C-alpha positions in Angstrom: 123.4 156.7 109.7 121.0 157.5 106.9 119.1 155.7 104.1 118.0 157.3 100.8 114.9 156.0 99.0 115.2 156.0 95.3 112.6 156.9 92.8 111.1 155.0 89.8 114.4 154.6 88.0 116.6 153.2 90.8 119.8 152.6 88.8 119.8 156.2 87.5 118.8 157.5 91.0 121.7 155.6 92.6 124.2 156.9 90.1 122.9 160.5 90.7 123.2 160.1 94.4 126.8 159.1 94.3 127.6 162.0 91.9 125.6 164.4 94.1 127.5 163.3 97.2 130.8 164.0 95.4 129.5 167.2 94.0 128.6 168.6 97.4 131.5 167.0 99.4 129.2 164.8 101.6 131.7 162.1 102.3 129.1 159.3 101.8 130.2 155.8 102.9 127.8 153.1 101.7 127.0 150.3 104.1 124.4 148.1 102.3 121.7 148.5 99.7 118.7 147.0 98.1 117.3 147.8 94.6 115.3 150.7 96.0 117.3 152.2 98.9 120.9 152.7 100.1 122.1 152.7 103.7 125.1 154.9 104.3 127.1 157.1 106.7 127.6 160.8 105.9 128.0 164.2 107.3 124.8 166.0 108.3 125.3 168.3 105.3 123.3 165.6 103.4 120.2 167.0 105.0 120.9 170.6 103.9 121.5 169.7 100.3 119.0 166.8 99.8 116.4 168.9 98.1 118.8 169.3 95.1 118.3 165.6 94.2 116.1 164.8 91.2 115.8 161.1 91.4 115.4 160.3 95.1 112.3 160.6 97.2 113.2 160.5 100.9 116.1 160.9 103.3 115.7 158.7 106.4 117.6 159.0 109.6 118.1 155.4 110.9 117.7 154.8 114.6 118.3 151.0 114.7 117.5 147.6 113.3 114.7 145.2 114.1 111.4 145.8 115.8 113.2 146.5 119.1 114.5 149.8 117.6 111.0 151.2 118.0 112.0 152.2 121.5 114.5 154.7 120.0 111.9 156.7 118.1 111.2 160.1 119.4 107.6 160.8 120.6 105.2 162.5 118.2 101.5 163.3 118.7 100.8 162.3 115.1 102.6 159.7 113.1 102.3 157.3 110.2 104.3 154.3 109.0 106.0 153.7 105.6 106.9 150.1 104.8 109.3 149.4 102.0 109.8 145.9 100.9 106.6 144.6 102.5 102.9 145.1 101.7 101.4 143.4 104.8 98.4 144.9 106.5 98.8 142.8 109.7 102.5 143.8 110.0 101.6 147.4 109.4 99.0 147.3 112.2 101.3 145.4 114.5 104.2 147.9 114.1 101.8 150.9 114.5 100.4 149.5 117.7 103.9 148.8 119.0 104.9 152.5 118.5 101.6 153.7 120.1 102.4 151.6 123.2 106.0 153.0 123.3 104.6 156.6 123.0 102.0 156.1 125.7 104.1 157.6 128.5 104.8 160.7 126.4 101.1 161.6 125.9 98.2 160.9 123.5 99.1 160.0 120.0 97.3 159.3 116.7 98.3 156.9 114.0 97.5 157.8 110.3 97.6 155.6 107.3 97.5 156.9 103.7 94.7 155.3 101.6 95.5 152.2 99.5 99.3 152.3 100.1 101.8 151.2 102.7 104.1 154.2 102.4 103.3 157.9 103.0 103.8 159.9 99.8 106.0 163.0 99.9 103.0 165.1 98.8 101.2 164.3 102.0 104.2 164.8 104.2 104.7 168.3 102.7 101.2 169.5 102.5 98.5 167.2 103.9 100.1 166.2 107.2 102.9 168.8 108.1 102.9 167.8 111.8 103.0 164.0 111.2 106.2 162.1 111.6 106.9 159.5 109.0 108.4 156.4 110.7 110.0 154.1 108.1 110.7 150.4 108.0 113.0 149.2 105.2 112.9 145.4 104.6 115.4 143.2 102.7 115.0 139.5 102.3 116.5 137.5 105.2 117.5 140.5 107.3 115.9 142.5 110.1 114.2 145.7 109.1 116.0 149.0 109.3 114.0 151.5 111.4 114.1 155.3 111.1 112.3 158.6 110.5 112.0 160.6 107.4 113.9 163.9 107.8 113.8 165.3 104.3 111.9 164.7 101.1 112.3 166.1 97.5 109.5 168.6 96.7 107.2 167.3 94.0 105.2 170.5 94.1 108.2 172.6 93.2 109.1 170.2 90.3 105.6 170.3 89.1 105.5 174.1 89.2 108.8 174.2 87.2 107.1 172.2 84.5 103.4 173.2 84.2 103.5 176.5 86.1 105.7 178.3 83.6 104.1 180.4 80.8 105.5 178.4 77.9 105.2 174.6 77.9 106.0 171.8 75.5 105.0 168.6 77.4 106.1 166.1 74.7 109.3 167.7 73.5 110.6 169.2 76.8 112.8 167.3 79.2 111.1 166.8 82.7 112.5 169.2 85.4 113.3 166.2 87.7 115.5 164.7 85.0 117.2 168.1 84.3 118.1 168.2 88.0 119.4 164.7 87.9 121.6 165.5 84.9 123.1 168.5 86.5 124.1 166.4 89.5 125.7 163.8 87.2 128.3 166.4 86.1 129.7 166.4 89.7 130.6 170.1 89.1 129.5 172.3 92.0 130.5 175.8 90.7 131.3 177.3 87.3 129.8 178.0 83.9 127.2 175.6 82.5 125.9 175.5 79.0 122.8 173.9 77.4 123.4 174.2 73.6 119.9 172.7 72.7 118.1 174.7 75.4 114.6 174.8 73.7 112.2 176.5 76.2 114.8 176.5 78.9 114.2 173.5 81.3 117.8 172.7 81.9 118.8 176.4 82.0 116.1 176.9 84.6 117.9 174.4 86.8 121.3 176.2 86.3 119.7 179.4 87.4 117.9 177.9 90.4 121.3 176.5 91.7 123.1 179.8 91.3 125.3 178.6 88.5 126.7 180.7 85.7 124.0 179.8 83.2 124.2 179.9 79.4 121.9 178.5 76.8 121.5 178.5 73.0 119.3 177.1 70.3 119.3 177.7 66.6 115.5 178.5 66.7 115.0 182.1 67.7 111.4 181.3 68.7 112.7 178.8 71.2 115.0 181.4 72.7 112.2 183.9 73.1 110.2 181.2 74.9 113.1 180.4 77.1 113.5 184.1 78.0 109.8 184.3 79.0 110.2 181.2 81.2 113.3 182.5 82.8 111.6 185.9 83.6 108.8 183.9 85.2 111.3 181.8 87.2 113.1 184.8 88.6 109.9 186.4 89.7 108.3 183.2 91.1 111.4 182.1 93.0 112.7 185.6 93.9 116.0 185.1 92.1 118.5 187.8 91.2 120.6 185.8 88.8 119.5 184.9 85.3 121.0 183.3 82.1 122.8 184.4 79.0 120.9 183.1 76.0 121.9 183.2 72.3 120.5 182.1 69.0 123.3 179.7 67.9 123.8 176.5 66.1 125.3 173.9 68.5 127.8 172.9 65.7 129.3 176.5 65.8 129.5 177.3 69.5 132.9 179.0 69.2 131.3 181.8 67.1 128.8 182.6 69.9 130.7 182.1 73.1 134.2 183.4 73.9 134.6 181.7 77.3 135.1 178.0 78.1 132.6 176.0 80.1 133.0 173.7 83.1 130.0 171.6 82.0 127.5 171.0 79.2 124.2 169.5 80.0 121.7 168.9 77.2 119.1 166.8 75.5 119.5 167.4 71.7 117.2 166.6 68.8 116.6 162.9 69.0 115.0 162.3 65.6 111.5 162.2 64.3 108.8 160.7 66.5 108.5 156.9 66.0 105.1 155.5 64.9 106.1 152.0 65.9 108.9 150.1 67.5 111.7 149.7 65.0 113.6 146.6 64.0 117.2 146.3 64.9 118.3 147.3 61.4 116.0 150.3 61.4 117.3 151.4 64.8 120.9 151.1 63.6 120.0 153.2 60.6 118.3 155.9 62.7 121.3 156.1 65.1 123.8 156.3 62.3 121.9 159.1 60.6 121.8 161.1 63.8 125.5 160.5 64.5 126.2 162.5 61.3 124.7 165.4 63.2 126.1 164.6 66.7 129.7 164.3 65.5 130.2 168.0 64.5 128.3 168.9 67.7 130.9 167.2 69.8 133.6 168.8 67.7 132.0 172.1 68.7 131.9 171.1 72.3 135.7 170.5 72.3 136.1 174.1 71.2 134.3 175.6 74.3 134.9 173.1 77.1 137.6 173.5 79.7 140.1 170.6 80.1 138.4 167.8 82.1 135.1 169.6 81.6 132.0 167.4 81.9 129.2 166.6 79.4 125.9 165.0 80.3 124.3 164.2 76.9 121.2 162.3 75.9 121.7 160.0 72.9 118.7 158.1 71.5 118.3 154.4 72.1 115.4 152.3 70.8 112.9 149.7 72.1 112.9 147.1 69.4 109.9 145.4 67.8 111.4 142.0 68.7 112.1 143.0 72.3 115.1 144.5 73.9 116.8 147.9 73.5 119.3 149.0 71.0 122.0 151.3 72.5 124.8 152.2 70.0 128.4 152.2 71.0 130.1 155.4 69.8 133.9 154.9 69.5 134.2 158.2 67.7 133.7 160.0 71.1 137.1 158.8 72.2 138.7 160.0 69.0 137.4 163.5 69.7 138.8 163.5 73.3 135.7 162.4 75.2 135.9 159.7 77.8 132.6 157.9 78.7 132.3 157.8 82.5 128.8 156.3 82.7 125.7 155.4 80.8 122.2 155.2 82.1 118.8 154.7 80.5 115.6 156.5 81.3 112.2 155.8 79.7 108.6 154.9 80.4 107.2 151.5 79.4 105.0 153.1 76.8 107.9 154.9 75.1 109.5 153.6 71.9 112.5 156.0 72.3 114.8 155.5 75.2 117.1 158.2 76.7 120.6 156.8 76.7 122.2 159.3 79.1 126.0 159.6 78.7 128.3 161.2 81.3 131.6 162.2 79.7 134.8 163.9 80.5 136.7 166.0 78.0 140.4 165.2 78.2 141.4 168.1 76.0 
């Protein structure tokens, strides 16, 4: 039995986890959940593939429920505690002391606490305390705590390197590598040909290459393609990869002219409009969305020309945080007329953002 701890966007992280489990054939069977974690049964393959998740933080092997489950934890000379659902110093000390008493027969042990938080960050588990076991207590109101040990974490250092370590960077315009990984998982396609038709400097294409997929990208700006090629050359050298990507200067509305094959999946964040100087009104948001749809409609017509039957698309449409509160997310019935079925929709944004990513997962019925 395992638990997965979700990141800062739990709804998107949970959707990704289920898509990821189907993508890798993990036979996940959910048991219970809270907003921030999911308890489930699965094959042990989940440990092997966990690092390919973008939106989750930790994979926890559950040993039992309630404080009595401490007796089932394996001895470690060094350990720390991570509490989720409770910020209680006395409880933290009590549980730590209980584990120390349990480990007393096995030998000396030392109990570490990360500063100012009640949960050990993945950065410290990977780098600062490589020999420390992270024992986890998951709390949900009215229930006994689940007790376990962290067995895998997603690597924030790798994701940071993929972002700021590459030679060409565009922090404001480029999609975060963590989100690119999440979007690839949302396709549920494990093998095949993947295309990013708005590839820019190559963030999504990087993820295709890292995962050993048949990677393709295009952009109508030749300068962006040159930047993507430099970033991919860096990626191959830095991560010792043999595979690369096929990149073209191409307008996303004319893909058939540039690519002869059909693709299993398209993953992309397109042009989302001019930067907003303030939060728009609802009427302004409707106007912005309608103007961009005049561009997106021929783009999806072009997608239909290069996708395989039942091919998947993960596409970021713009949504808007309104000046009067709330978010405007447009319904696009024209997608169905072009043969695309919407399987899921998820938002992603920071509180300070005026523009919201409205991530659509679609299937092309052909």
